[in-house]
VEXTORFI-9257 format. One record per residue (C-alpha): residue in one letter; x, y, z; chain; residue number from 1. Coordinates in Angstrom, 1 decimal, decimal comma. Layout:
BEGIN
+--------+--------+--------+--------+--------+-----+
! residu !      X !      Y !      Z ! chaine ! num !
+--------+--------+--------+--------+--------+-----+
!      a !      X !      Y !      Z !      A ! NUM !
...
+--------+--------+--------+--------+--------+-----+
END
This chain:
BEGIN
+--------+--------+--------+--------+--------+-----+
! residu !      X !      Y !      Z ! chaine ! num !
+--------+--------+--------+--------+--------+-----+
!      x !   -3,7 !  -36,1 !   19,3 !      A !   1 !
!      x !   -3,4 !  -32,4 !   18,9 !      A !   2 !
!      x !   -0,7 !  -32,6 !   16,3 !      A !   3 !
!      x !   -2,5 !  -35,0 !   14,1 !      A !   4 !
!      x !   -6,0 !  -33,5 !   14,2 !      A !   5 !
!      x !   -6,1 !  -30,6 !   11,8 !      A !   6 !
!      x !   -9,2 !  -29,1 !   13,3 !      A !   7 !
!      x !   -7,5 !  -28,5 !   16,6 !      A !   8 !
!      x !   -4,5 !  -27,0 !   14,8 !      A !   9 !
!      x !   -6,7 !  -24,7 !   12,7 !      A !  10 !
!      x !   -8,5 !  -23,4 !   15,8 !      A !  11 !
!      x !   -5,2 !  -22,6 !   17,5 !      A !  12 !
!      x !   -4,0 !  -20,8 !   14,3 !      A !  13 !
!      x !   -7,1 !  -18,6 !   14,3 !      A !  14 !
!      x !   -6,7 !  -17,7 !   17,9 !      A !  15 !
!      x !   -3,1 !  -16,9 !   17,3 !      A !  16 !
!      x !   -4,0 !  -14,6 !   14,5 !      A !  17 !
!      x !   -6,4 !  -12,6 !   16,7 !      A !  18 !
!      x !   -5,4 !  -11,1 !   20,0 !      A !  19 !
!      x !   -8,9 !  -10,5 !   21,2 !      A !  20 !
!      x !  -11,0 !  -13,4 !   22,7 !      A !  21 !
!      x !  -13,1 !  -15,3 !   20,2 !      A !  22 !
!      x !  -16,3 !  -17,3 !   20,9 !      A !  23 !
!      x !  -17,5 !  -20,5 !   19,4 !      A !  24 !
!      x !  -19,8 !  -18,8 !   16,9 !      A !  25 !
!      x !  -17,1 !  -16,6 !   15,4 !      A !  26 !
!      x !  -14,6 !  -19,5 !   15,4 !      A !  27 !
!      x !  -17,2 !  -21,7 !   13,5 !      A !  28 !
!      x !  -17,5 !  -19,0 !   10,8 !      A !  29 !
!      x !  -13,8 !  -18,7 !   10,4 !      A !  30 !
!      x !  -13,3 !  -22,4 !   10,3 !      A !  31 !
!      x !  -15,9 !  -22,6 !    7,5 !      A !  32 !
!      x !  -13,8 !  -20,1 !    5,5 !      A !  33 !
!      x !  -10,9 !  -22,5 !    5,8 !      A !  34 !
!      x !  -12,9 !  -25,5 !    4,7 !      A !  35 !
!      x !  -13,9 !  -27,0 !    8,1 !      A !  36 !
!      x !  -17,6 !  -27,0 !    8,5 !      A !  37 !
!      x !  -18,3 !  -27,3 !   12,3 !      A !  38 !
!      x !  -21,4 !  -26,3 !   14,3 !      A !  39 !
!      x !  -21,0 !  -24,0 !   17,2 !      A !  40 !
!      x !  -21,6 !  -27,0 !   19,5 !      A !  41 !
!      x !  -18,8 !  -28,9 !   17,8 !      A !  42 !
!      x !  -16,4 !  -26,0 !   18,2 !      A !  43 !
!      x !  -17,4 !  -25,9 !   21,9 !      A !  44 !
!      x !  -16,4 !  -29,5 !   22,2 !      A !  45 !
!      x !  -13,0 !  -28,8 !   20,7 !      A !  46 !
!      x !  -12,5 !  -25,8 !   22,9 !      A !  47 !
!      x !  -13,2 !  -27,7 !   26,0 !      A !  48 !
!      x !  -10,5 !  -30,2 !   25,0 !      A !  49 !
!      x !   -8,0 !  -27,4 !   24,3 !      A !  50 !
!      x !   -8,8 !  -25,9 !   27,7 !      A !  51 !
!      x !   -8,1 !  -29,2 !   29,4 !      A !  52 !
!      x !   -4,8 !  -29,5 !   27,6 !      A !  53 !
!      x !   -3,9 !  -26,0 !   28,7 !      A !  54 !
!      x !   -3,7 !  -24,5 !   25,2 !      A !  55 !
!      x !   -6,6 !  -22,1 !   25,6 !      A !  56 !
!      x !   -8,3 !  -20,3 !   28,4 !      A !  57 !
!      x !  -11,7 !  -18,7 !   28,7 !      A !  58 !
!      x !  -12,0 !  -14,9 !   29,2 !      A !  59 !
!      x !  -15,3 !  -14,5 !   30,9 !      A !  60 !
!      x !  -18,1 !  -14,5 !   28,4 !      A !  61 !
!      x !  -15,9 !  -13,0 !   25,7 !      A !  62 !
!      x !  -14,5 !  -16,3 !   24,4 !      A !  63 !
!      x !  -11,1 !  -18,0 !   24,3 !      A !  64 !
!      x !   -7,5 !  -16,8 !   23,9 !      A !  65 !
!      x !   -4,3 !  -18,8 !   23,5 !      A !  66 !
!      x !   -2,1 !  -19,5 !   26,5 !      A !  67 !
!      x !    1,7 !  -19,3 !   26,2 !      A !  68 !
!      x !    1,6 !  -23,1 !   26,0 !      A !  69 !
!      x !   -0,9 !  -22,8 !   23,2 !      A !  70 !
!      x !    1,4 !  -20,5 !   21,3 !      A !  71 !
!      x !    4,2 !  -22,9 !   21,7 !      A !  72 !
!      x !    2,1 !  -25,9 !   20,5 !      A !  73 !
!      x !    1,0 !  -23,9 !   17,4 !      A !  74 !
!      x !    4,6 !  -23,3 !   16,5 !      A !  75 !
!      x !    5,5 !  -27,0 !   17,1 !      A !  76 !
!      x !    2,6 !  -28,4 !   14,9 !      A !  77 !
!      x !    3,8 !  -30,7 !   12,2 !      A !  78 !
!      x !    5,8 !  -28,8 !    9,5 !      A !  79 !
!      x !    4,1 !  -30,6 !    6,7 !      A !  80 !
!      x !    0,7 !  -29,4 !    8,0 !      A !  81 !
!      x !    2,0 !  -25,7 !    8,0 !      A !  82 !
!      x !    3,2 !  -25,7 !    4,4 !      A !  83 !
!      x !    1,0 !  -23,4 !    2,5 !      A !  84 !
!      x !   -0,3 !  -21,6 !    5,6 !      A !  85 !
!      x !    1,2 !  -18,2 !    4,7 !      A !  86 !
!      x !   -0,3 !  -18,2 !    1,2 !      A !  87 !
!      x !   -3,6 !  -19,3 !    2,4 !      A !  88 !
!      x !   -3,7 !  -16,5 !    4,9 !      A !  89 !
!      x !   -2,8 !  -13,9 !    2,2 !      A !  90 !
!      x !   -5,4 !  -15,3 !   -0,2 !      A !  91 !
!      x !   -8,1 !  -14,9 !    2,4 !      A !  92 !
!      x !   -7,1 !  -11,3 !    2,8 !      A !  93 !
!      x !   -7,2 !  -10,8 !   -0,9 !      A !  94 !
!      x !  -10,8 !  -12,1 !   -0,8 !      A !  95 !
!      x !  -11,7 !   -9,6 !    1,9 !      A !  96 !
!      x !  -10,1 !   -6,6 !    0,3 !      A !  97 !
!      x !  -12,7 !   -4,5 !   -1,4 !      A !  98 !
!      x !  -10,7 !   -1,6 !   -2,7 !      A !  99 !
!      x !  -12,1 !    0,1 !   -5,8 !      A ! 100 !
!      x !   -9,4 !    2,0 !   -7,7 !      A ! 101 !
!      x !  -12,0 !    4,0 !   -9,6 !      A ! 102 !
!      x !  -13,3 !    5,7 !   -6,4 !      A ! 103 !
!      x !  -10,4 !    5,1 !   -4,1 !      A ! 104 !
!      x !  -12,8 !    3,6 !   -1,6 !      A ! 105 !
!      x !  -13,1 !    0,2 !    0,1 !      A ! 106 !
!      x !  -10,9 !   -1,9 !    2,3 !      A ! 107 !
!      x !   -7,2 !   -2,7 !    1,8 !      A ! 108 !
!      x !   -5,1 !   -5,4 !    3,3 !      A ! 109 !
!      x !   -2,4 !   -4,1 !    5,6 !      A ! 110 !
!      x !    0,8 !   -4,9 !    7,6 !      A ! 111 !
!      x !    1,0 !   -3,8 !   11,2 !      A ! 112 !
!      x !    4,5 !   -2,8 !   12,5 !      A ! 113 !
!      x !    5,2 !   -2,1 !   16,2 !      A ! 114 !
!      x !    8,2 !    0,0 !   17,4 !      A ! 115 !
!      x !    9,2 !    1,4 !   20,8 !      A ! 116 !
!      x !    7,5 !    4,8 !   21,2 !      A ! 117 !
!      x !   10,9 !    6,6 !   21,6 !      A ! 118 !
!      x !   12,1 !    5,2 !   18,2 !      A ! 119 !
!      x !    8,9 !    6,2 !   16,3 !      A ! 120 !
!      x !   10,6 !    9,3 !   14,7 !      A ! 121 !
!      x !   13,5 !    7,1 !   13,5 !      A ! 122 !
!      x !   11,0 !    4,5 !   12,1 !      A ! 123 !
!      x !    8,9 !    7,1 !   10,3 !      A ! 124 !
!      x !   12,1 !    8,6 !    8,8 !      A ! 125 !
!      x !   13,1 !    5,2 !    7,5 !      A ! 126 !
!      x !    9,6 !    4,7 !    6,1 !      A ! 127 !
!      x !    9,8 !    8,2 !    4,4 !      A ! 128 !
!      x !   13,0 !    7,2 !    2,7 !      A ! 129 !
!      x !   11,3 !    4,3 !    1,1 !      A ! 130 !
!      x !    8,4 !    6,5 !    0,0 !      A ! 131 !
!      x !   10,8 !    9,0 !   -1,5 !      A ! 132 !
!      x !   12,8 !    6,3 !   -3,4 !      A ! 133 !
!      x !    9,5 !    4,8 !   -4,7 !      A ! 134 !
!      x !   10,4 !    1,3 !   -3,7 !      A ! 135 !
!      x !    7,4 !    0,5 !   -1,5 !      A ! 136 !
!      x !    4,1 !   -0,9 !   -2,7 !      A ! 137 !
!      x !    2,2 !    2,3 !   -1,7 !      A ! 138 !
!      x !    3,3 !    5,9 !   -1,5 !      A ! 139 !
!      x !    2,3 !    6,3 !    2,2 !      A ! 140 !
!      x !    1,6 !    4,8 !    5,6 !      A ! 141 !
!      x !   -0,2 !    5,7 !    8,7 !      A ! 142 !
!      x !    0,8 !    5,9 !   12,4 !      A ! 143 !
!      x !   -2,1 !    4,6 !   14,4 !      A ! 144 !
!      x !   -3,1 !    6,3 !   17,7 !      A ! 145 !
!      x !   -4,6 !    3,3 !   19,4 !      A ! 146 !
!      x !   -4,9 !   -0,4 !   18,8 !      A ! 147 !
!      x !   -5,3 !   -3,2 !   21,3 !      A ! 148 !
!      x !   -2,4 !   -5,1 !   19,6 !      A ! 149 !
!      x !    0,0 !   -2,2 !   20,3 !      A ! 150 !
!      x !    1,6 !   -2,6 !   23,8 !      A ! 151 !
!      x !    1,9 !    0,3 !   26,2 !      A ! 152 !
!      x !    5,1 !    2,2 !   25,4 !      A ! 153 !
!      x !    5,0 !    1,3 !   21,7 !      A ! 154 !
!      x !    3,6 !    2,8 !   18,6 !      A ! 155 !
!      x !    1,9 !    1,2 !   15,6 !      A ! 156 !
!      x !    2,5 !    1,8 !   11,9 !      A ! 157 !
!      x !    0,1 !    0,6 !    9,2 !      A ! 158 !
!      x !    1,3 !    0,1 !    5,7 !      A ! 159 !
!      x !   -0,7 !   -1,4 !    2,8 !      A ! 160 !
!      x !    0,0 !   -5,0 !    1,9 !      A ! 161 !
!      x !    0,5 !   -5,9 !   -1,7 !      A ! 162 !
!      x !   -2,1 !   -8,6 !   -1,5 !      A ! 163 !
!      x !   -4,6 !   -5,8 !   -1,9 !      A ! 164 !
!      x !   -3,6 !   -5,9 !   -5,6 !      A ! 165 !
!      x !   -4,8 !   -9,5 !   -5,8 !      A ! 166 !
!      x !   -8,2 !   -8,5 !   -4,5 !      A ! 167 !
!      x !   -8,6 !   -5,8 !   -7,1 !      A ! 168 !
!      x !   -7,6 !   -8,1 !   -9,9 !      A ! 169 !
!      x !  -10,0 !  -10,8 !   -8,9 !      A ! 170 !
!      x !  -12,9 !   -8,4 !   -8,7 !      A ! 171 !
!      x !  -12,0 !   -7,3 !  -12,2 !      A ! 172 !
!      x !  -12,2 !  -10,9 !  -13,3 !      A ! 173 !
!      x !   -8,5 !  -11,3 !  -13,7 !      A ! 174 !
!      x !   -7,0 !  -14,6 !  -12,4 !      A ! 175 !
!      x !   -3,9 !  -14,0 !  -10,4 !      A ! 176 !
!      x !   -1,5 !  -16,2 !   -8,4 !      A ! 177 !
!      x !    1,1 !  -15,1 !   -5,9 !      A ! 178 !
!      x !    4,1 !  -17,1 !   -7,0 !      A ! 179 !
!      x !    7,3 !  -16,0 !   -5,4 !      A ! 180 !
!      x !    8,9 !  -13,6 !   -2,9 !      A ! 181 !
!      x !   12,4 !  -12,6 !   -3,7 !      A ! 182 !
!      x !   15,4 !  -10,2 !   -3,5 !      A ! 183 !
!      x !   15,6 !   -7,9 !   -6,5 !      A ! 184 !
!      x !   18,9 !   -6,3 !   -7,5 !      A ! 185 !
!      x !   18,7 !   -2,6 !   -8,3 !      A ! 186 !
!      x !   21,5 !   -0,7 !  -10,1 !      A ! 187 !
!      x !   21,3 !    3,1 !  -10,6 !      A ! 188 !
!      x !   17,6 !    3,0 !   -9,9 !      A ! 189 !
!      x !   17,0 !    0,2 !  -12,5 !      A ! 190 !
!      x !   16,0 !   -3,3 !  -11,5 !      A ! 191 !
!      x !   18,3 !   -5,8 !  -13,1 !      A ! 192 !
!      x !   17,7 !   -9,4 !  -11,9 !      A ! 193 !
!      x !   16,4 !  -11,5 !   -9,0 !      A ! 194 !
!      x !   19,1 !  -12,7 !   -6,6 !      A ! 195 !
!      x !   16,9 !  -15,2 !   -4,8 !      A ! 196 !
!      x !   13,3 !  -16,5 !   -5,0 !      A ! 197 !
!      x !   11,2 !  -18,5 !   -2,6 !      A ! 198 !
!      x !    7,9 !  -20,0 !   -3,6 !      A ! 199 !
!      x !    5,0 !  -19,0 !   -1,4 !      A ! 200 !
!      x !    3,3 !  -22,4 !   -1,7 !      A ! 201 !
!      x !    6,2 !  -24,4 !   -0,5 !      A ! 202 !
!      x !    7,1 !  -22,6 !    2,7 !      A ! 203 !
!      x !    5,9 !  -22,4 !    6,3 !      A ! 204 !
!      x !    7,1 !  -18,8 !    6,9 !      A ! 205 !
!      x !    6,8 !  -15,6 !    4,8 !      A ! 206 !
!      x !    9,8 !  -15,4 !    2,4 !      A ! 207 !
!      x !   10,2 !  -11,7 !    2,8 !      A ! 208 !
!      x !   10,4 !  -11,8 !    6,6 !      A ! 209 !
!      x !   13,1 !  -14,5 !    6,2 !      A ! 210 !
!      x !   15,1 !  -12,2 !    3,9 !      A ! 211 !
!      x !   14,8 !   -9,3 !    6,4 !      A ! 212 !
!      x !   15,7 !  -11,3 !    9,5 !      A ! 213 !
!      x !   18,7 !  -12,9 !    7,7 !      A ! 214 !
!      x !   20,1 !   -9,5 !    6,8 !      A ! 215 !
!      x !   19,8 !  -10,1 !    3,1 !      A ! 216 !
!      x !   18,5 !   -6,8 !    2,0 !      A ! 217 !
!      x !   20,2 !   -3,5 !    1,4 !      A ! 218 !
!      x !   17,4 !   -0,9 !    1,4 !      A ! 219 !
!      x !   19,6 !    1,7 !    3,2 !      A ! 220 !
!      x !   22,0 !    1,6 !    0,3 !      A ! 221 !
!      x !   19,1 !    1,7 !   -2,3 !      A ! 222 !
!      x !   17,4 !    4,7 !   -0,8 !      A ! 223 !
!      x !   20,7 !    6,6 !   -0,4 !      A ! 224 !
!      x !   22,4 !    5,8 !   -3,8 !      A ! 225 !
!      x !   19,8 !    4,2 !   -6,0 !      A ! 226 !
!      x !   21,6 !    0,8 !   -5,9 !      A ! 227 !
!      x !   21,0 !   -2,1 !   -3,6 !      A ! 228 !
!      x !   18,8 !   -5,1 !   -3,0 !      A ! 229 !
!      x !   15,0 !   -4,7 !   -2,4 !      A ! 230 !
!      x !   12,1 !   -7,1 !   -1,7 !      A ! 231 !
!      x !    9,7 !   -7,9 !   -4,5 !      A ! 232 !
!      x !    6,9 !  -10,3 !   -5,2 !      A ! 233 !
!      x !    6,2 !  -12,2 !   -8,4 !      A ! 234 !
!      x !    2,6 !  -12,8 !   -9,5 !      A ! 235 !
!      x !    1,5 !  -15,0 !  -12,4 !      A ! 236 !
!      x !   -1,4 !  -14,0 !  -14,7 !      A ! 237 !
!      x !   -2,7 !  -15,4 !  -18,0 !      A ! 238 !
!      x !   -1,1 !  -13,6 !  -20,9 !      A ! 239 !
!      x !   -4,5 !  -13,0 !  -22,5 !      A ! 240 !
!      x !   -5,4 !  -10,7 !  -19,7 !      A ! 241 !
!      x !   -2,5 !   -8,3 !  -20,3 !      A ! 242 !
!      x !   -4,7 !   -5,3 !  -21,5 !      A ! 243 !
!      x !   -7,0 !   -5,6 !  -18,6 !      A ! 244 !
!      x !   -4,1 !   -5,9 !  -16,2 !      A ! 245 !
!      x !   -2,5 !   -2,7 !  -17,6 !      A ! 246 !
!      x !   -5,7 !   -0,8 !  -17,4 !      A ! 247 !
!      x !   -6,3 !   -1,9 !  -13,8 !      A ! 248 !
!      x !   -2,7 !   -1,0 !  -12,9 !      A ! 249 !
!      x !   -3,1 !    2,5 !  -14,3 !      A ! 250 !
!      x !   -6,1 !    3,1 !  -12,1 !      A ! 251 !
!      x !   -4,3 !    1,9 !   -9,0 !      A ! 252 !
!      x !   -1,3 !    4,1 !   -9,7 !      A ! 253 !
!      x !   -3,5 !    7,1 !   -9,8 !      A ! 254 !
!      x !   -4,6 !    6,2 !   -6,3 !      A ! 255 !
!      x !   -1,0 !    6,2 !   -5,1 !      A ! 256 !
!      x !    0,1 !    2,6 !   -5,6 !      A ! 257 !
!      x !    3,7 !    2,1 !   -6,9 !      A ! 258 !
!      x !    3,9 !   -0,9 !   -9,3 !      A ! 259 !
!      x !    4,7 !   -2,8 !  -11,4 !      A ! 260 !
!      x !    8,4 !   -2,9 !  -11,7 !      A ! 261 !
!      x !    8,0 !   -5,1 !  -14,7 !      A ! 262 !
!      x !    5,2 !   -6,9 !  -16,5 !      A ! 263 !
!      x !    5,6 !   -9,5 !  -19,3 !      A ! 264 !
!      x !    6,2 !  -13,0 !  -20,4 !      A ! 265 !
!      x !    9,9 !  -12,6 !  -20,3 !      A ! 266 !
!      x !   11,0 !  -10,6 !  -17,2 !      A ! 267 !
!      x !   14,5 !  -10,3 !  -15,7 !      A ! 268 !
!      x !   15,9 !  -13,7 !  -15,1 !      A ! 269 !
!      x !   12,6 !  -15,5 !  -14,5 !      A ! 270 !
!      x !   11,7 !  -18,5 !  -16,7 !      A ! 271 !
!      x !   10,1 !  -17,5 !  -20,0 !      A ! 272 !
!      x !    6,4 !  -18,5 !  -20,3 !      A ! 273 !
!      x !    4,6 !  -17,4 !  -23,5 !      A ! 274 !
!      x !    1,2 !  -18,1 !  -21,9 !      A ! 275 !
!      x !    1,7 !  -16,4 !  -18,6 !      A ! 276 !
!      x !    2,6 !  -12,9 !  -17,5 !      A ! 277 !
!      x !    4,9 !  -12,3 !  -14,6 !      A ! 278 !
!      x !    4,0 !   -9,1 !  -12,7 !      A ! 279 !
!      x !    6,8 !   -7,9 !  -10,4 !      A ! 280 !
!      x !    6,0 !   -5,4 !   -7,7 !      A ! 281 !
!      x !    7,9 !   -4,0 !   -4,8 !      A ! 282 !
!      x !    6,7 !   -5,3 !   -1,4 !      A ! 283 !
!      x !    5,3 !   -3,1 !    1,3 !      A ! 284 !
!      x !    7,9 !   -4,9 !    3,6 !      A ! 285 !
!      x !   10,6 !   -2,7 !    2,1 !      A ! 286 !
!      x !    9,5 !   -0,1 !    4,8 !      A ! 287 !
!      x !   10,2 !   -2,7 !    7,5 !      A ! 288 !
!      x !   13,5 !   -3,8 !    5,9 !      A ! 289 !
!      x !   14,9 !   -0,2 !    5,8 !      A ! 290 !
!      x !   14,0 !    0,3 !    9,5 !      A ! 291 !
!      x !   15,5 !   -3,1 !   10,4 !      A ! 292 !
!      x !   18,8 !   -2,3 !    8,7 !      A ! 293 !
!      x !   19,0 !    0,9 !   10,8 !      A ! 294 !
!      x !   18,8 !   -1,2 !   14,0 !      A ! 295 !
!      x !   15,4 !    0,1 !   14,9 !      A ! 296 !
!      x !   13,5 !   -2,6 !   16,9 !      A ! 297 !
!      x !   10,5 !   -3,4 !   14,8 !      A ! 298 !
!      x !    8,0 !   -6,3 !   14,8 !      A ! 299 !
!      x !    5,6 !   -6,7 !   11,9 !      A ! 300 !
!      x !    2,6 !   -8,8 !   11,2 !      A ! 301 !
!      x !    2,2 !   -9,3 !    7,5 !      A ! 302 !
!      x !   -1,4 !   -9,4 !    6,5 !      A ! 303 !
!      x !   -2,7 !   -8,2 !    9,8 !      A ! 304 !
!      x !   -6,2 !   -7,6 !    8,5 !      A ! 305 !
!      x !   -8,2 !   -5,2 !    6,3 !      A ! 306 !
!      x !   -8,8 !   -1,5 !    6,9 !      A ! 307 !
!      x !  -10,7 !    1,3 !    5,0 !      A ! 308 !
!      x !   -8,3 !    2,9 !    2,5 !      A ! 309 !
!      x !   -9,2 !    6,3 !    3,8 !      A ! 310 !
!      x !   -7,6 !    5,4 !    7,2 !      A ! 311 !
!      x !   -4,2 !    4,8 !    5,6 !      A ! 312 !
!      x !   -3,9 !    8,0 !    3,5 !      A ! 313 !
!      x !   -1,9 !   10,7 !    5,3 !      A ! 314 !
!      x !   -3,6 !   14,0 !    5,9 !      A ! 315 !
+--------+--------+--------+--------+--------+-----+
END
């Protein structure tokens, strides 16, 4: 029953995305954001069933959390039902991002990386290399002092997720679509072509995490010599919006963002489309890729949430 009833699966997904206990009221609100209109009472009914199945457990009056069995069940849910889950999560974050490039205020979407405390200096050095090479999405990051998601003995690093750009564009009235994540070849500090591309709407996992874990990047080479393979995203925008896109990009660059690598109807070895712009931008996951290549143990949640822009800027 659990694997064929999408409401159950969606509740499990929400609980998996949030480490803190969640009550029926909050779950009802988040389910509505995903297209499932359920009353608090209906959510309580589903939660009781999930408790009985051993997928969730109640934490006092605070709400429910997933059990280890619940985590496993979420991973084992039907593959077809998970297709599009990643892009849906990112699009929700774009909607919640409120960054204003004119004032450099508002919330930005972020990635949360966790490293062993003793390896934090090595991790920040790897992140600094990406900043210096200007192959990240933003020219900075933030080490966080405390967060319930960071285990004892570990340190957290917040970096801005490129989905922030989508939120800015949409508030400017510019339609934007996250199309692909890929590996971009760089020669002598010049991007030349895409080596691989994976469509966001046809995958159950984030393409960039897949490239990193498979050892298919060469950020260490890129930051050292100017040549290598980096991670980049491709967004599609109506060609008629080009002037507004360039104006918005210019404002974001003044705030410290590093993009685009390219913008046009004919970009690198992508398919030519006279009616649609391709905007290519480095991914914030290049920070993580460089650390991973240096054998630094690092775990990253892409699109971990939103945070005030002021909390990311280094002092």
